[in-house]
VMD Tcl script that builds the backbone (N, CA, C; Angstrom):
set m [mol new atoms 450]
animate dup $m
set s [atomselect $m all]
$s set {name element resname resid chain x y z} {
  {N N UNK 1 A 73.499 84.647 74.291}
  {CA C UNK 1 A 72.001 84.227 73.178}
  {C C UNK 1 A 70.938 85.736 73.422}
  {N N UNK 2 A 70.047 85.875 72.438}
  {CA C UNK 2 A 69.175 86.940 72.406}
  {C C UNK 2 A 68.453 86.763 73.747}
  {N N UNK 3 A 68.446 87.992 74.006}
  {CA C UNK 3 A 67.699 87.995 75.152}
  {C C UNK 3 A 67.492 87.169 76.269}
  {N N UNK 4 A 68.954 86.454 76.523}
  {CA C UNK 4 A 69.322 86.647 78.185}
  {C C UNK 4 A 70.067 87.815 78.691}
  {N N UNK 5 A 69.462 87.770 79.683}
  {CA C UNK 5 A 70.312 88.859 80.382}
  {C C UNK 5 A 70.969 88.344 81.623}
  {N N UNK 6 A 71.512 89.501 81.054}
  {CA C UNK 6 A 73.074 89.558 81.608}
  {C C UNK 6 A 73.530 90.079 82.937}
  {N N UNK 7 A 73.865 89.294 84.089}
  {CA C UNK 7 A 73.908 90.164 85.396}
  {C C UNK 7 A 74.256 91.427 85.730}
  {N N UNK 8 A 74.079 92.522 86.524}
  {CA C UNK 8 A 74.840 93.285 86.672}
  {C C UNK 8 A 75.892 93.409 88.007}
  {N N UNK 9 A 77.191 93.397 87.375}
  {CA C UNK 9 A 78.054 93.112 88.484}
  {C C UNK 9 A 78.629 94.682 89.184}
  {N N UNK 10 A 78.247 95.070 90.567}
  {CA C UNK 10 A 78.643 96.462 91.068}
  {C C UNK 10 A 79.666 96.146 91.714}
  {N N UNK 11 A 80.491 97.170 92.045}
  {CA C UNK 11 A 81.905 96.845 92.968}
  {C C UNK 11 A 81.168 96.657 94.602}
  {N N UNK 12 A 82.454 96.271 95.231}
  {CA C UNK 12 A 82.498 95.883 96.412}
  {C C UNK 12 A 82.161 97.349 97.126}
  {N N UNK 13 A 81.117 96.493 98.086}
  {CA C UNK 13 A 81.653 98.098 99.045}
  {C C UNK 13 A 82.438 98.399 100.553}
  {N N UNK 14 A 83.216 99.444 100.541}
  {CA C UNK 14 A 83.746 99.376 101.608}
  {C C UNK 14 A 83.792 99.562 102.644}
  {N N UNK 15 A 82.823 99.554 103.599}
  {CA C UNK 15 A 82.078 100.049 104.678}
  {C C UNK 15 A 82.110 98.307 105.667}
  {N N UNK 16 A 82.353 97.414 104.947}
  {CA C UNK 16 A 81.764 96.309 106.217}
  {C C UNK 16 A 83.407 95.738 106.469}
  {N N UNK 17 A 84.832 95.552 107.266}
  {CA C UNK 17 A 85.774 94.948 107.653}
  {C C UNK 17 A 86.066 94.522 108.638}
  {N N UNK 18 A 87.500 93.496 108.771}
  {CA C UNK 18 A 87.008 93.337 110.223}
  {C C UNK 18 A 89.101 93.604 110.194}
  {N N UNK 19 A 89.606 93.972 111.132}
  {CA C UNK 19 A 91.125 94.214 111.723}
  {C C UNK 19 A 90.988 93.483 113.244}
  {N N UNK 20 A 92.591 92.708 112.198}
  {CA C UNK 20 A 92.561 91.867 113.189}
  {C C UNK 20 A 94.592 92.607 114.015}
  {N N UNK 21 A 94.709 92.866 115.063}
  {CA C UNK 21 A 96.281 93.041 115.524}
  {C C UNK 21 A 96.573 92.291 116.145}
  {N N UNK 22 A 97.303 91.289 115.770}
  {CA C UNK 22 A 97.740 90.172 116.320}
  {C C UNK 22 A 96.961 88.957 115.858}
  {N N UNK 23 A 96.492 88.749 117.663}
  {CA C UNK 23 A 95.327 87.588 117.697}
  {C C UNK 23 A 94.131 88.433 118.212}
  {N N UNK 24 A 93.933 90.032 118.170}
  {CA C UNK 24 A 93.185 90.654 118.571}
  {C C UNK 24 A 91.785 90.990 117.588}
  {N N UNK 25 A 90.930 90.815 117.679}
  {CA C UNK 25 A 90.277 91.577 116.655}
  {C C UNK 25 A 89.732 93.269 117.722}
  {N N UNK 26 A 90.149 94.437 116.576}
  {CA C UNK 26 A 89.901 95.398 117.320}
  {C C UNK 26 A 89.064 95.994 116.242}
  {N N UNK 27 A 87.871 97.100 116.330}
  {CA C UNK 27 A 86.835 97.376 116.155}
  {C C UNK 27 A 87.090 98.693 115.509}
  {N N UNK 28 A 87.575 98.681 114.240}
  {CA C UNK 28 A 88.037 100.296 113.624}
  {C C UNK 28 A 87.091 101.034 113.094}
  {N N UNK 29 A 86.802 102.377 112.430}
  {CA C UNK 29 A 86.047 102.782 111.749}
  {C C UNK 29 A 86.337 103.406 110.425}
  {N N UNK 30 A 87.981 103.330 110.122}
  {CA C UNK 30 A 88.208 103.618 109.151}
  {C C UNK 30 A 89.952 103.306 108.891}
  {N N UNK 31 A 90.299 102.921 108.004}
  {CA C UNK 31 A 91.612 101.473 107.364}
  {C C UNK 31 A 92.169 102.860 106.258}
  {N N UNK 32 A 93.126 103.276 106.174}
  {CA C UNK 32 A 93.733 103.714 104.913}
  {C C UNK 32 A 95.161 103.615 104.981}
  {N N UNK 33 A 95.524 103.607 103.530}
  {CA C UNK 33 A 97.164 103.372 103.777}
  {C C UNK 33 A 97.882 102.700 102.906}
  {N N UNK 34 A 96.533 101.463 102.512}
  {CA C UNK 34 A 97.001 100.422 102.131}
  {C C UNK 34 A 97.298 100.508 100.607}
  {N N UNK 35 A 98.906 100.720 100.644}
  {CA C UNK 35 A 99.846 101.412 99.419}
  {C C UNK 35 A 100.879 101.001 99.465}
  {N N UNK 36 A 100.864 100.180 98.069}
  {CA C UNK 36 A 102.805 100.146 97.845}
  {C C UNK 36 A 103.275 100.108 96.487}
  {N N UNK 37 A 104.436 100.686 96.791}
  {CA C UNK 37 A 105.000 100.995 94.984}
  {C C UNK 37 A 106.679 100.870 95.178}
  {N N UNK 38 A 107.062 100.686 93.699}
  {CA C UNK 38 A 108.487 100.306 93.777}
  {C C UNK 38 A 109.410 101.235 93.299}
  {N N UNK 39 A 110.470 101.390 93.912}
  {CA C UNK 39 A 111.490 102.546 92.968}
  {C C UNK 39 A 111.655 102.151 91.980}
  {N N UNK 40 A 112.162 103.479 91.159}
  {CA C UNK 40 A 112.638 102.838 89.666}
  {C C UNK 40 A 114.324 103.480 90.008}
  {N N UNK 41 A 115.193 102.396 89.344}
  {CA C UNK 41 A 116.248 102.980 89.062}
  {C C UNK 41 A 116.507 102.663 87.935}
  {N N UNK 42 A 117.557 104.548 87.176}
  {CA C UNK 42 A 117.534 104.812 86.117}
  {C C UNK 42 A 119.287 104.594 86.194}
  {N N UNK 43 A 119.729 103.672 85.330}
  {CA C UNK 43 A 121.053 103.617 84.839}
  {C C UNK 43 A 121.480 103.992 83.269}
  {N N UNK 44 A 122.524 104.530 82.970}
  {CA C UNK 44 A 123.030 104.409 81.745}
  {C C UNK 44 A 124.623 105.102 81.019}
  {N N UNK 45 A 125.084 104.189 80.642}
  {CA C UNK 45 A 126.391 104.268 80.625}
  {C C UNK 45 A 126.408 105.390 79.470}
  {N N UNK 46 A 127.616 106.464 79.807}
  {CA C UNK 46 A 128.212 107.587 78.969}
  {C C UNK 46 A 128.214 106.611 77.514}
  {N N UNK 47 A 128.383 105.515 76.943}
  {CA C UNK 47 A 128.933 105.296 75.815}
  {C C UNK 47 A 127.957 104.251 74.811}
  {N N UNK 48 A 127.318 104.424 75.460}
  {CA C UNK 48 A 125.165 104.344 74.885}
  {C C UNK 48 A 124.999 104.432 74.481}
  {N N UNK 49 A 124.695 103.949 73.062}
  {CA C UNK 49 A 124.043 104.303 71.702}
  {C C UNK 49 A 122.582 104.597 71.595}
  {N N UNK 50 A 121.398 104.421 72.959}
  {CA C UNK 50 A 120.698 104.635 73.373}
  {C C UNK 50 A 120.769 106.702 74.223}
  {N N UNK 51 A 119.725 107.068 73.893}
  {CA C UNK 51 A 119.611 108.385 74.398}
  {C C UNK 51 A 118.463 108.275 75.361}
  {N N UNK 52 A 118.503 106.884 75.864}
  {CA C UNK 52 A 117.106 106.819 76.941}
  {C C UNK 52 A 117.576 106.681 78.210}
  {N N UNK 53 A 117.676 106.692 79.421}
  {CA C UNK 53 A 117.850 105.679 80.439}
  {C C UNK 53 A 116.570 104.718 80.775}
  {N N UNK 54 A 117.924 103.357 80.583}
  {CA C UNK 54 A 117.015 102.424 80.888}
  {C C UNK 54 A 116.864 102.510 82.487}
  {N N UNK 55 A 115.322 101.982 82.721}
  {CA C UNK 55 A 114.550 101.756 83.957}
  {C C UNK 55 A 114.432 100.744 84.417}
  {N N UNK 56 A 114.349 99.960 85.966}
  {CA C UNK 56 A 114.470 98.700 86.297}
  {C C UNK 56 A 113.536 98.852 87.477}
  {N N UNK 57 A 112.766 97.613 87.648}
  {CA C UNK 57 A 112.904 98.368 89.901}
  {C C UNK 57 A 113.493 98.366 90.269}
  {N N UNK 58 A 113.163 98.901 91.807}
  {CA C UNK 58 A 114.268 98.768 92.858}
  {C C UNK 58 A 113.776 98.219 93.950}
  {N N UNK 59 A 113.472 98.968 95.278}
  {CA C UNK 59 A 113.278 98.717 96.243}
  {C C UNK 59 A 111.615 99.003 96.038}
  {N N UNK 60 A 110.834 97.875 96.903}
  {CA C UNK 60 A 109.719 98.308 96.955}
  {C C UNK 60 A 109.457 99.224 98.673}
  {N N UNK 61 A 108.277 99.707 98.469}
  {CA C UNK 61 A 108.325 100.697 99.902}
  {C C UNK 61 A 106.533 100.622 100.068}
  {N N UNK 62 A 106.246 100.517 101.679}
  {CA C UNK 62 A 104.753 100.744 102.147}
  {C C UNK 62 A 104.647 101.754 102.807}
  {N N UNK 63 A 103.369 102.197 102.672}
  {CA C UNK 63 A 102.644 103.219 103.001}
  {C C UNK 63 A 102.520 103.297 104.721}
  {N N UNK 64 A 102.249 104.055 105.523}
  {CA C UNK 64 A 102.371 103.765 106.835}
  {C C UNK 64 A 100.710 103.632 106.852}
  {N N UNK 65 A 99.937 102.905 107.821}
  {CA C UNK 65 A 98.859 102.192 108.158}
  {C C UNK 65 A 98.004 103.025 108.976}
  {N N UNK 66 A 96.831 104.093 108.551}
  {CA C UNK 66 A 96.019 104.492 109.787}
  {C C UNK 66 A 95.195 103.717 109.849}
  {N N UNK 67 A 94.700 103.941 111.591}
  {CA C UNK 67 A 93.710 103.304 111.972}
  {C C UNK 67 A 92.620 104.169 112.952}
  {N N UNK 68 A 91.424 104.129 112.487}
  {CA C UNK 68 A 90.644 105.661 113.404}
  {C C UNK 68 A 89.784 104.172 113.950}
  {N N UNK 69 A 89.544 104.721 115.249}
  {CA C UNK 69 A 87.954 103.987 116.402}
  {C C UNK 69 A 87.424 105.004 117.014}
  {N N UNK 70 A 86.337 104.697 117.372}
  {CA C UNK 70 A 85.604 105.367 118.402}
  {C C UNK 70 A 86.649 105.274 120.135}
  {N N UNK 71 A 86.670 106.480 120.911}
  {CA C UNK 71 A 87.190 105.585 122.240}
  {C C UNK 71 A 85.856 105.558 123.420}
  {N N UNK 72 A 86.280 104.583 124.148}
  {CA C UNK 72 A 85.272 104.268 125.298}
  {C C UNK 72 A 85.873 104.287 126.405}
  {N N UNK 73 A 84.560 103.921 126.817}
  {CA C UNK 73 A 85.379 104.642 128.843}
  {C C UNK 73 A 85.989 103.193 129.310}
  {N N UNK 74 A 87.411 103.574 129.230}
  {CA C UNK 74 A 88.276 102.675 130.079}
  {C C UNK 74 A 89.452 101.811 128.732}
  {N N UNK 75 A 88.792 102.379 127.608}
  {CA C UNK 75 A 89.843 101.496 126.540}
  {C C UNK 75 A 91.298 102.537 126.514}
  {N N UNK 76 A 92.080 101.674 126.687}
  {CA C UNK 76 A 93.752 102.315 126.180}
  {C C UNK 76 A 94.045 100.859 125.473}
  {N N UNK 77 A 93.270 100.869 124.889}
  {CA C UNK 77 A 94.106 99.528 124.408}
  {C C UNK 77 A 95.351 99.787 122.874}
  {N N UNK 78 A 95.013 100.791 122.538}
  {CA C UNK 78 A 95.985 101.553 121.225}
  {C C UNK 78 A 97.200 102.416 122.305}
  {N N UNK 79 A 96.618 103.203 123.496}
  {CA C UNK 79 A 97.469 103.534 123.718}
  {C C UNK 79 A 99.037 103.144 124.598}
  {N N UNK 80 A 97.867 101.577 125.464}
  {CA C UNK 80 A 98.942 100.663 125.714}
  {C C UNK 80 A 100.371 100.090 124.698}
  {N N UNK 81 A 99.381 99.983 123.675}
  {CA C UNK 81 A 100.469 99.144 122.384}
  {C C UNK 81 A 100.984 100.182 122.066}
  {N N UNK 82 A 100.602 101.650 121.864}
  {CA C UNK 82 A 101.729 102.672 121.643}
  {C C UNK 82 A 102.675 103.505 122.514}
  {N N UNK 83 A 102.849 102.674 123.979}
  {CA C UNK 83 A 103.820 102.977 124.586}
  {C C UNK 83 A 104.721 102.145 124.974}
  {N N UNK 84 A 104.325 100.473 124.613}
  {CA C UNK 84 A 104.797 99.427 124.469}
  {C C UNK 84 A 106.305 99.728 123.624}
  {N N UNK 85 A 106.540 100.595 122.477}
  {CA C UNK 85 A 107.313 101.247 121.542}
  {C C UNK 85 A 108.719 102.150 122.676}
  {N N UNK 86 A 108.463 102.287 123.634}
  {CA C UNK 86 A 109.426 103.437 124.065}
  {C C UNK 86 A 110.441 101.540 124.313}
  {N N UNK 87 A 111.858 102.000 124.607}
  {CA C UNK 87 A 112.964 101.081 125.131}
  {C C UNK 87 A 112.973 99.618 124.543}
  {N N UNK 88 A 112.544 100.070 122.910}
  {CA C UNK 88 A 113.073 99.273 122.325}
  {C C UNK 88 A 111.624 97.366 122.607}
  {N N UNK 89 A 110.826 98.302 123.559}
  {CA C UNK 89 A 110.182 96.703 124.133}
  {C C UNK 89 A 108.848 95.960 123.285}
  {N N UNK 90 A 108.750 97.005 121.954}
  {CA C UNK 90 A 107.757 96.136 121.240}
  {C C UNK 90 A 108.084 95.026 120.403}
  {N N UNK 91 A 106.803 94.487 120.401}
  {CA C UNK 91 A 106.959 92.935 119.514}
  {C C UNK 91 A 106.399 93.350 118.249}
  {N N UNK 92 A 106.918 93.361 117.444}
  {CA C UNK 92 A 106.146 93.417 115.778}
  {C C UNK 92 A 105.142 92.564 115.811}
  {N N UNK 93 A 103.655 92.809 115.400}
  {CA C UNK 93 A 102.784 92.097 115.067}
  {C C UNK 93 A 102.194 92.041 113.574}
  {N N UNK 94 A 101.894 90.875 113.308}
  {CA C UNK 94 A 100.884 90.984 112.014}
  {C C UNK 94 A 99.466 91.800 111.992}
  {N N UNK 95 A 99.526 92.062 111.415}
  {CA C UNK 95 A 98.144 93.106 110.986}
  {C C UNK 95 A 97.498 92.474 109.641}
  {N N UNK 96 A 96.298 92.210 110.054}
  {CA C UNK 96 A 95.309 90.925 108.911}
  {C C UNK 96 A 94.286 92.326 108.673}
  {N N UNK 97 A 93.727 92.948 107.919}
  {CA C UNK 97 A 92.702 93.233 107.443}
  {C C UNK 97 A 91.835 92.698 105.978}
  {N N UNK 98 A 90.607 92.246 106.421}
  {CA C UNK 98 A 89.539 91.551 105.604}
  {C C UNK 98 A 88.275 92.530 105.268}
  {N N UNK 99 A 88.234 92.468 104.124}
  {CA C UNK 99 A 87.206 93.377 103.602}
  {C C UNK 99 A 86.063 92.565 103.325}
  {N N UNK 100 A 84.696 92.176 104.242}
  {CA C UNK 100 A 84.118 91.631 104.277}
  {C C UNK 100 A 82.405 91.274 103.188}
  {N N UNK 101 A 81.832 90.173 102.598}
  {CA C UNK 101 A 81.060 90.617 102.441}
  {C C UNK 101 A 79.788 90.949 103.221}
  {N N UNK 102 A 78.687 91.443 102.749}
  {CA C UNK 102 A 77.354 91.685 103.299}
  {C C UNK 102 A 76.640 90.758 104.268}
  {N N UNK 103 A 76.732 89.312 103.948}
  {CA C UNK 103 A 76.453 88.365 104.770}
  {C C UNK 103 A 77.441 88.300 106.563}
  {N N UNK 104 A 78.424 88.937 106.392}
  {CA C UNK 104 A 79.233 88.847 107.926}
  {C C UNK 104 A 79.788 88.135 108.280}
  {N N UNK 105 A 79.877 86.842 106.881}
  {CA C UNK 105 A 80.935 85.711 106.865}
  {C C UNK 105 A 81.781 85.193 105.627}
  {N N UNK 106 A 81.889 85.718 105.010}
  {CA C UNK 106 A 82.297 86.072 103.257}
  {C C UNK 106 A 83.260 86.829 103.392}
  {N N UNK 107 A 84.636 86.200 103.392}
  {CA C UNK 107 A 85.638 87.104 103.192}
  {C C UNK 107 A 86.404 87.348 102.024}
  {N N UNK 108 A 86.237 88.279 101.568}
  {CA C UNK 108 A 86.628 88.459 100.229}
  {C C UNK 108 A 87.954 88.920 99.683}
  {N N UNK 109 A 88.447 90.089 100.492}
  {CA C UNK 109 A 89.723 90.470 100.385}
  {C C UNK 109 A 90.818 90.195 101.514}
  {N N UNK 110 A 92.162 89.615 101.552}
  {CA C UNK 110 A 92.692 90.100 102.894}
  {C C UNK 110 A 93.938 90.863 102.803}
  {N N UNK 111 A 94.058 91.623 103.469}
  {CA C UNK 111 A 95.528 92.853 103.610}
  {C C UNK 111 A 96.596 91.684 105.402}
  {N N UNK 112 A 97.483 91.844 104.842}
  {CA C UNK 112 A 98.362 91.234 105.645}
  {C C UNK 112 A 99.797 92.072 105.707}
  {N N UNK 113 A 100.028 92.906 106.833}
  {CA C UNK 113 A 100.890 93.553 107.110}
  {C C UNK 113 A 101.792 92.605 107.972}
  {N N UNK 114 A 103.225 92.702 108.184}
  {CA C UNK 114 A 103.986 92.377 108.533}
  {C C UNK 114 A 105.302 92.863 109.232}
  {N N UNK 115 A 105.533 92.823 110.263}
  {CA C UNK 115 A 106.399 92.995 111.587}
  {C C UNK 115 A 105.960 94.770 111.682}
  {N N UNK 116 A 104.198 95.325 112.006}
  {CA C UNK 116 A 103.588 96.104 112.506}
  {C C UNK 116 A 104.334 96.321 113.431}
  {N N UNK 117 A 104.468 97.888 113.754}
  {CA C UNK 117 A 104.506 98.193 115.072}
  {C C UNK 117 A 103.983 100.024 115.260}
  {N N UNK 118 A 103.347 100.039 116.023}
  {CA C UNK 118 A 102.341 101.843 116.373}
  {C C UNK 118 A 103.999 102.466 116.471}
  {N N UNK 119 A 103.862 103.871 115.054}
  {CA C UNK 119 A 104.484 104.912 115.622}
  {C C UNK 119 A 103.999 106.604 115.531}
  {N N UNK 120 A 102.853 106.115 115.685}
  {CA C UNK 120 A 101.979 107.590 116.162}
  {C C UNK 120 A 100.672 107.163 116.683}
  {N N UNK 121 A 100.191 107.983 117.860}
  {CA C UNK 121 A 98.794 107.870 118.369}
  {C C UNK 121 A 98.153 109.231 118.417}
  {N N UNK 122 A 96.842 108.945 118.222}
  {CA C UNK 122 A 96.570 110.465 118.457}
  {C C UNK 122 A 95.078 110.164 119.051}
  {N N UNK 123 A 95.007 110.967 119.760}
  {CA C UNK 123 A 94.147 111.325 120.779}
  {C C UNK 123 A 92.735 112.084 119.769}
  {N N UNK 124 A 91.076 112.082 120.608}
  {CA C UNK 124 A 90.052 112.615 119.939}
  {C C UNK 124 A 91.077 114.428 120.047}
  {N N UNK 125 A 90.129 114.351 118.567}
  {CA C UNK 125 A 89.616 116.146 118.148}
  {C C UNK 125 A 88.737 116.492 119.382}
  {N N UNK 126 A 88.822 117.882 120.706}
  {CA C UNK 126 A 87.935 118.288 120.915}
  {C C UNK 126 A 86.805 119.033 120.757}
  {N N UNK 127 A 85.867 119.000 120.681}
  {CA C UNK 127 A 84.838 120.741 120.493}
  {C C UNK 127 A 83.783 120.776 120.602}
  {N N UNK 128 A 83.608 121.517 121.668}
  {CA C UNK 128 A 82.486 122.008 122.360}
  {C C UNK 128 A 81.175 122.702 121.568}
  {N N UNK 129 A 81.475 122.660 120.450}
  {CA C UNK 129 A 80.452 122.913 119.480}
  {C C UNK 129 A 79.706 121.961 118.287}
  {N N UNK 130 A 80.500 120.609 118.742}
  {CA C UNK 130 A 79.689 119.556 117.858}
  {C C UNK 130 A 79.515 118.329 118.718}
  {N N UNK 131 A 78.230 117.756 117.996}
  {CA C UNK 131 A 77.917 116.265 118.884}
  {C C UNK 131 A 78.767 114.857 117.864}
  {N N UNK 132 A 79.877 115.318 117.660}
  {CA C UNK 132 A 79.914 114.208 117.230}
  {C C UNK 132 A 80.937 113.120 118.495}
  {N N UNK 133 A 81.078 111.648 117.978}
  {CA C UNK 133 A 81.557 111.528 118.528}
  {C C UNK 133 A 83.196 111.362 118.672}
  {N N UNK 134 A 83.982 110.871 119.946}
  {CA C UNK 134 A 85.583 111.114 119.767}
  {C C UNK 134 A 85.952 110.261 119.457}
  {N N UNK 135 A 87.019 110.121 118.698}
  {CA C UNK 135 A 87.653 109.087 117.456}
  {C C UNK 135 A 89.060 109.539 117.911}
  {N N UNK 136 A 90.015 107.760 118.080}
  {CA C UNK 136 A 91.038 108.142 118.650}
  {C C UNK 136 A 91.824 107.350 116.847}
  {N N UNK 137 A 92.993 107.717 116.692}
  {CA C UNK 137 A 93.833 107.095 115.096}
  {C C UNK 137 A 95.224 106.633 116.126}
  {N N UNK 138 A 95.206 105.582 114.928}
  {CA C UNK 138 A 96.862 105.043 115.234}
  {C C UNK 138 A 97.465 104.542 114.612}
  {N N UNK 139 A 99.156 105.220 114.255}
  {CA C UNK 139 A 99.237 105.209 112.391}
  {C C UNK 139 A 100.366 104.071 112.610}
  {N N UNK 140 A 100.456 102.845 112.031}
  {CA C UNK 140 A 101.612 101.950 112.257}
  {C C UNK 140 A 102.341 101.916 110.865}
  {N N UNK 141 A 103.613 101.548 111.444}
  {CA C UNK 141 A 104.668 101.245 110.432}
  {C C UNK 141 A 105.112 99.617 109.817}
  {N N UNK 142 A 105.125 99.195 108.950}
  {CA C UNK 142 A 105.758 97.538 108.982}
  {C C UNK 142 A 106.784 97.523 107.628}
  {N N UNK 143 A 106.793 96.390 107.487}
  {CA C UNK 143 A 107.808 95.679 106.465}
  {C C UNK 143 A 107.578 95.598 105.355}
  {N N UNK 144 A 106.322 94.854 105.060}
  {CA C UNK 144 A 105.617 94.400 103.988}
  {C C UNK 144 A 104.238 93.878 104.138}
  {N N UNK 145 A 103.535 93.892 102.993}
  {CA C UNK 145 A 101.507 94.136 102.640}
  {C C UNK 145 A 101.609 92.835 101.893}
  {N N UNK 146 A 100.791 91.726 101.714}
  {CA C UNK 146 A 100.208 91.192 100.868}
  {C C UNK 146 A 98.913 91.031 101.075}
  {N N UNK 147 A 98.784 91.049 99.529}
  {CA C UNK 147 A 96.752 90.995 99.670}
  {C C UNK 147 A 96.514 89.877 98.548}
  {N N UNK 148 A 95.569 89.064 99.064}
  {CA C UNK 148 A 95.130 87.989 98.780}
  {C C UNK 148 A 93.403 88.299 98.863}
  {N N UNK 149 A 92.943 87.494 97.519}
  {CA C UNK 149 A 91.724 87.258 97.033}
  {C C UNK 149 A 91.257 86.306 97.238}
  {N N UNK 150 A 89.698 86.388 98.073}
  {CA C UNK 150 A 89.174 84.985 98.663}
  {C C UNK 150 A 88.240 84.187 97.626}
}
mol reanalyze $m
mol bondsrecalc $m
mol representation Tube
mol addrep $m
């Protein structure tokens, strides 16, 4: 109707999220790599009357997930998790990343990674000329990802 005011919609901010590694919540500063893609399979018979290669979807591929967090005194949780990978002792975990609303209660989107395990851990970059916080990084490989809107 004329004169009705429409509600302005804004994209969801990306700075309020929660990460669960198995059943443990860990506070991360940054999460990246929530990507998925599908290989393209091309095949054309030599006697095909079409001069293009038909394409169809192939295997799915998922990017590694990078998690960054501040280092705290006595906190070796990510390093210890990485060290368990040796000698095939690691138990793959389910990783859940939830984008939450500013009310800190409402979950808007959830990414769930299956059979995730650490493949790389990076300690802080040290520099005497800056006053930045020490940030560590862990990279996780996984076998699949789902996304759910709440």
